[in-house]
C-alpha positions as CSV (number, residue, x, y, z in Angstrom):
1,M,51.3,34.2,-32.4
2,L,52.0,38.3,-31.4
3,P,51.6,39.0,-27.7
4,Y,48.6,40.8,-26.9
5,L,47.0,37.4,-29.6
6,R,48.2,35.3,-27.0
7,R,46.8,37.1,-24.1
8,A,43.6,37.0,-25.7
9,A,43.4,33.9,-26.0
10,V,44.2,32.5,-23.3
11,C,41.6,35.1,-21.9
12,L,38.9,33.4,-24.4
13,L,39.9,29.9,-23.2
14,T,40.2,30.9,-19.2
15,V,35.8,32.2,-20.0
16,A,34.6,29.4,-21.9
17,A,36.3,26.2,-19.9
18,P,33.7,26.6,-16.9
19,L,31.0,27.6,-19.7
20,L,31.8,24.1,-21.8
21,S,31.9,22.3,-18.6
22,A,28.7,23.6,-17.2
23,Q,27.5,22.6,-20.8
24,S,28.7,19.4,-20.4
25,A,27.2,19.1,-16.6
26,L,23.9,19.9,-18.0
27,Q,24.2,17.7,-21.2
28,A,25.1,14.9,-19.0
29,Q,21.9,15.3,-16.3
30,Q,19.3,16.3,-19.6
31,T,20.5,12.8,-20.8
32,Q,19.9,10.8,-17.1
33,K,17.7,8.4,-17.2
34,P,15.7,8.7,-14.3
35,W,15.8,6.3,-11.8
36,P,13.1,3.2,-11.6
37,I,11.6,3.4,-8.6
38,K,10.0,0.1,-6.9
39,A,8.3,1.7,-4.0
40,V,7.4,5.0,-2.2
41,I,6.8,5.6,1.3
42,V,5.1,8.3,2.7
43,T,5.1,10.0,6.0
44,T,4.1,13.0,8.0
45,F,6.1,14.4,10.5
46,E,8.9,13.1,12.2
47,I,9.7,14.7,16.0
48,G,13.7,15.4,16.0
49,K,16.8,13.5,13.6
50,D,15.7,10.9,11.2
51,E,18.0,8.6,12.8
52,G,19.6,8.1,16.4
53,D,16.3,9.8,18.4
54,V,13.2,9.4,19.5
55,P,11.2,8.5,16.6
56,G,8.7,9.6,14.9
57,E,6.8,8.3,11.3
58,F,9.9,9.1,9.2
59,Q,12.7,7.8,11.2
60,L,12.8,3.9,11.7
61,W,12.1,3.6,7.3
62,V,15.2,5.8,7.3
63,E,17.2,3.6,9.7
64,R,15.6,-0.1,8.9
65,E,15.2,0.0,5.3
66,H,18.7,2.1,4.7
67,L,17.7,4.6,3.1
68,T,20.9,6.5,3.5
69,E,21.3,8.5,0.8
70,T,19.4,12.3,0.9
71,L,18.2,13.9,-2.0
72,D,16.9,17.6,-2.2
73,F,13.3,18.2,-2.5
74,P,12.6,21.6,-3.4
75,G,9.0,20.8,-4.2
76,G,8.7,19.5,-0.2
77,I,9.3,20.8,3.1
78,H,12.3,18.0,3.9
79,P,14.9,16.0,2.3
80,I,14.2,12.6,0.0
81,R,15.8,9.7,1.5
82,T,17.0,6.5,-1.0
83,N,18.4,3.6,-1.1
84,P,22.1,2.8,-2.3
85,E,20.1,0.7,-5.1
86,H,18.2,3.5,-5.9
87,T,14.8,1.8,-5.7
88,V,13.2,3.0,-2.8
89,L,12.0,6.4,-1.2
90,G,11.2,7.1,1.4
91,I,9.3,11.3,2.0
92,L,8.1,13.4,4.7
93,S,5.1,15.0,3.3
94,G,4.2,17.1,6.3
95,T,1.2,17.2,7.8
96,T,-2.2,18.6,7.1
97,L,-4.3,18.5,4.0
98,V,-2.2,21.5,2.1
99,N,1.2,19.4,2.9
100,A,-0.3,16.2,1.9
101,T,-1.0,16.9,-1.2
102,T,1.6,19.7,-2.8
103,S,4.6,17.5,-1.7
104,L,2.8,14.4,-3.6
105,M,1.9,16.4,-6.4
106,A,6.0,17.8,-6.5
107,L,7.1,13.8,-6.1
108,G,5.0,13.1,-8.6
109,T,6.5,15.6,-11.2
110,D,9.6,14.7,-10.4
111,T,11.9,14.4,-13.3
112,R,14.5,12.2,-11.6
113,F,12.4,9.4,-11.2
114,D,10.3,7.0,-13.2
115,L,7.0,6.2,-10.7
116,T,4.7,4.6,-13.5
117,H,5.0,0.9,-11.9
118,A,5.6,2.2,-7.7
119,Y,3.7,1.0,-5.1
120,W,3.1,3.6,-2.7
121,L,2.5,3.0,0.9
122,V,1.6,5.8,2.9
123,N,2.4,5.1,6.8
124,G,1.0,7.2,9.6
125,I,-0.1,7.1,12.8
126,A,-3.9,8.1,13.9
127,G,-6.9,8.3,16.0
128,V,-8.7,4.9,16.6
129,D,-12.3,4.2,16.6
130,P,-12.2,2.4,20.0
131,A,-15.3,0.7,19.0
132,D,-13.1,-0.9,16.5
133,A,-9.6,-1.7,18.3
134,G,-7.3,-0.2,20.2
135,I,-4.2,2.0,20.7
136,G,-1.2,0.6,18.6
137,S,-3.8,-1.5,16.0
138,A,-2.8,-1.1,12.5
139,A,-6.3,-0.4,9.6
140,W,-5.9,-1.2,5.4
141,A,-8.1,0.7,4.2
142,N,-10.2,0.5,1.2
143,Y,-11.9,4.0,1.1
144,V,-10.5,7.9,2.3
145,V,-12.6,9.9,2.8
146,N,-12.8,13.7,3.2
147,D,-14.8,16.3,5.2
148,I,-15.8,18.7,2.9
149,S,-18.8,19.9,4.3
150,R,-21.8,22.3,6.0
151,Y,-21.6,23.7,8.7
152,I,-23.7,24.9,11.8
153,D,-22.5,25.7,15.3
154,P,-24.3,23.3,17.2
155,R,-25.7,26.1,19.6
156,E,-27.9,27.1,16.1
157,M,-28.6,24.0,14.8
158,P,-31.8,23.1,14.8
159,K,-32.5,20.4,18.4
160,D,-33.0,16.9,16.1
161,W,-29.8,17.2,14.6
162,P,-27.6,14.5,15.5
163,T,-24.2,17.0,14.2
164,G,-23.6,20.3,13.0
165,Y,-21.8,19.0,9.6
166,F,-24.0,18.2,6.8
167,A,-23.3,17.4,2.4
168,I,-23.2,20.9,0.9
169,G,-25.8,20.7,-1.1
170,A,-28.6,18.7,1.2
171,H,-30.3,20.7,3.8
172,E,-29.7,18.4,6.9
173,P,-27.4,15.6,7.9
174,N,-26.7,12.3,7.3
175,K,-28.0,13.3,3.8
176,L,-26.7,13.2,0.5
177,P,-27.6,15.9,-2.0
178,P,-29.8,15.3,-4.8
179,S,-28.2,13.8,-7.8
180,G,-25.7,16.8,-9.7
181,G,-25.8,18.9,-6.3
182,V,-22.1,18.6,-5.9
183,I,-19.8,20.3,-8.0
184,N,-17.2,18.1,-8.8
185,D,-14.4,19.1,-7.7
186,R,-15.7,18.4,-4.2
187,V,-14.5,15.1,-3.6
188,N,-15.7,13.3,-0.2
189,A,-14.5,10.0,-0.8
190,Y,-11.9,7.9,-2.5
191,K,-12.3,4.2,-3.2
192,L,-8.4,2.5,-2.9
193,N,-8.0,-1.5,-4.9
194,T,-9.8,-3.5,-2.8
195,K,-7.8,-6.5,-4.1
196,L,-4.1,-4.6,-3.1
197,T,-5.7,-3.6,0.2
198,T,-7.1,-7.5,1.5
199,W,-3.8,-8.8,-0.9
200,A,-1.6,-6.9,2.2
201,Y,-4.1,-7.4,5.0
202,N,-3.7,-10.6,4.0
203,L,0.2,-10.9,4.3
204,T,0.4,-9.0,7.2
205,K,-2.6,-10.2,9.7
206,D,-0.4,-12.2,11.5
207,T,2.1,-10.1,12.0
208,Q,3.4,-9.6,15.6
209,L,2.7,-5.6,17.0
210,L,4.3,-3.4,20.1
211,D,2.6,-3.3,22.8
212,S,3.4,-1.6,25.9
213,P,2.4,-2.2,29.9
214,Q,0.9,1.8,29.9
215,V,-1.0,0.8,27.2
216,A,-2.4,-1.8,28.1
217,E,-3.7,-0.7,31.8
218,F,-4.9,2.5,29.5
219,R,-7.2,0.3,27.2
220,K,-8.9,-1.3,30.3
221,G,-10.8,2.0,30.9
222,F,-12.9,1.2,28.4
223,T,-15.4,-0.4,29.5
224,G,-18.6,-1.5,26.3
225,Y,-15.6,-1.2,24.1
226,P,-14.1,-4.6,24.2
227,N,-12.3,-4.2,20.8
228,A,-10.8,-1.0,22.3
229,Q,-9.3,-3.3,25.4
230,K,-8.1,-6.1,22.9
231,P,-3.9,-6.3,22.6
232,P,-3.2,-4.0,19.0
233,M,-4.1,-6.0,15.8
234,V,-3.9,-5.6,12.0
235,M,-7.7,-5.2,10.1
236,I,-8.9,-3.2,6.9
237,G,-10.5,-0.6,8.4
238,D,-11.4,2.9,6.6
239,T,-10.3,7.0,7.1
240,F,-11.4,9.9,7.6
241,A,-9.5,12.8,6.5
242,S,-10.1,16.0,8.4
243,D,-7.9,19.6,8.8
244,S,-10.0,20.0,11.9
245,Y,-8.0,18.3,15.4
246,W,-11.4,16.7,16.7
247,H,-11.8,14.4,19.3
248,G,-15.0,13.3,21.9
249,K,-18.0,10.6,21.5
250,L,-20.0,12.9,19.1
251,M,-17.2,13.4,16.3
252,T,-16.4,10.0,16.6
253,D,-20.4,9.3,16.2
254,F,-20.3,11.4,13.1
255,A,-16.7,10.2,11.8
256,N,-19.1,6.8,11.5
257,D,-22.4,8.1,10.1
258,W,-20.1,10.6,7.3
259,V,-18.0,7.7,6.0
260,K,-20.8,5.6,5.7
261,L,-22.7,8.4,4.1
262,F,-20.0,8.8,1.7
263,T,-19.4,5.0,0.8
264,D,-22.9,3.9,0.0
265,G,-22.8,1.9,3.7
266,Q,-19.5,-0.1,2.4
267,G,-16.7,1.7,4.6
268,N,-16.2,1.2,8.3
269,F,-14.4,4.5,10.0
270,V,-11.4,3.2,11.9
271,M,-8.8,5.6,11.3
272,T,-8.9,9.8,12.0
273,E,-5.9,11.5,10.0
274,M,-4.7,14.7,8.8
275,E,-3.5,14.2,5.6
276,D,-5.1,11.2,3.6
277,S,-7.5,13.1,1.2
278,G,-4.6,14.8,0.4
279,F,-2.5,12.1,-1.1
280,T,-4.9,9.9,-2.9
281,E,-6.4,13.6,-4.5
282,A,-3.0,13.9,-5.5
283,M,-2.6,10.3,-7.0
284,K,-5.9,10.8,-8.9
285,R,-4.2,14.0,-11.0
286,L,-0.9,12.0,-11.3
287,D,-2.4,8.7,-12.6
288,R,-4.4,11.0,-15.4
289,M,-0.7,12.3,-16.3
290,K,0.4,9.7,-16.6
291,R,3.1,10.1,-13.5
292,V,2.0,7.1,-11.0
293,D,-0.7,4.0,-11.1
294,Y,-3.3,5.2,-8.8
295,Q,-3.8,1.4,-7.9
296,R,-0.5,0.6,-6.7
297,L,-1.6,3.0,-4.0
298,M,-2.2,1.7,-0.1
299,V,-2.7,3.4,2.8
300,L,-1.5,2.1,6.5
301,R,-2.7,4.0,9.4
302,T,-1.9,2.6,12.8
303,G,-3.8,3.9,16.2
304,S,-1.9,6.5,18.5
305,N,-4.7,7.4,20.7
306,F,-8.3,7.1,20.5
307,S,-10.8,9.5,18.4
308,M,-13.1,8.9,22.2
309,P,-12.0,9.6,26.4
310,R,-12.5,6.8,27.9
311,P,-16.1,6.8,29.8
312,G,-15.8,9.1,32.8
313,H,-13.3,11.1,31.2
314,T,-13.7,14.3,29.3
315,P,-12.8,15.1,26.1
316,I,-10.6,18.4,27.1
317,E,-9.2,16.4,29.1
318,S,-8.6,13.7,27.0
319,V,-7.2,15.9,24.0
320,N,-5.4,17.5,26.0
321,S,-3.3,14.2,27.4
322,P,0.1,13.2,26.4
323,Y,-0.2,10.6,23.9
324,I,0.8,7.3,25.2
325,G,0.4,4.9,22.4
326,T,3.0,6.8,19.9
327,R,5.9,4.2,20.0
328,P,3.9,1.2,19.6
329,A,1.9,3.2,16.6
330,V,5.0,3.5,14.6
331,E,7.2,0.6,15.5
332,N,4.1,-1.0,13.9
333,A,3.1,1.0,11.4
334,W,7.0,-0.3,9.6
335,R,6.5,-3.9,11.1
336,V,3.7,-4.6,9.2
337,G,4.4,-1.8,5.9
338,S,7.6,-3.6,6.5
339,R,6.5,-6.3,4.9
340,V,4.4,-5.9,2.1
341,L,7.7,-3.4,0.8
342,H,10.2,-6.8,1.5
343,E,7.0,-8.7,-1.0
344,L,7.4,-5.8,-3.8
345,T,11.0,-5.5,-3.4
346,S,12.0,-9.5,-3.2
347,K,9.5,-10.3,-6.1
348,W,9.8,-7.4,-8.2
349,E,9.9,-9.7,-11.8
350,T,6.4,-10.7,-10.6
351,Y,5.1,-7.9,-9.2
352,A,6.6,-5.1,-11.6
353,T,3.9,-6.2,-14.3
354,H,1.3,-7.3,-12.4
355,V,0.2,-6.0,-9.4
356,P,-1.0,-8.3,-6.7
357,G,-4.7,-9.4,-5.7
358,E,-5.7,-9.1,-9.1
């Protein structure tokens, strides 16, 4: 071969080699089968790092469930964590409804994972209604309720109204609009798989929960609210999602009325939070896309604070006070939720095709 032809051939090989390597990598990526996921743990925030410091909602899952591998998550706000077996995923969605919805949609459409048989556990802290339970308590939800509404400032509302919130299409509080009076994309109530909820509750109702002397002393001040004065417990109770971080007895009364209104009297408001209706709407749409099974969704919230002040204290004092219940709440969220996770994954040959409780 002539020298100049030899040099040209070498140049072509030099250029072609990385192109062939990149093409091979792309083909390998395209032919790699999605990981068959058994469970997804969904949390909303972390205080600091994923491991080794003061825990938020995510850290105990990462540390205790050995979610040691980290995956990029461009559609989310935080890397995904997974176990070495690639069967359990943990995500941190971000707080508020917009983050919850978009993070779950991003995960649900991620082609790296086969989520068609995965169980989803939404696991986070919340404000608890003192009429139902105390700080550190855990509630499995049958219903997730949203706060799409009309609103009139209470200083301008009719004097006989209990609140300025009322349903779109209705003309006063605590009334549903006439049939067909609401655009059907304004969803205010999501019913979960109640049989799965009951199964999860029965499995976890005797879980030993963390309490603290500080919390025990604090709850004594809820005179007239016997359930608030009890140690933490596991129960069935529903969540009310709102991007407005509200607080106070009047707003707690409103939440109770609102949940009853949109669940035809079947629901009971227990936990107030800022994400769950976003999660459930995303799961509904992903189910229609055949990406997930909505019937495998569970929502577990634990009380880190009360939704109203102690008698004799003002709402503004209460809402601005430091949380004293975060540590018991994140601990008990893991203690209760992990029992369900371990049951599902240890008996996967049964639960892969059979949803418990059905």
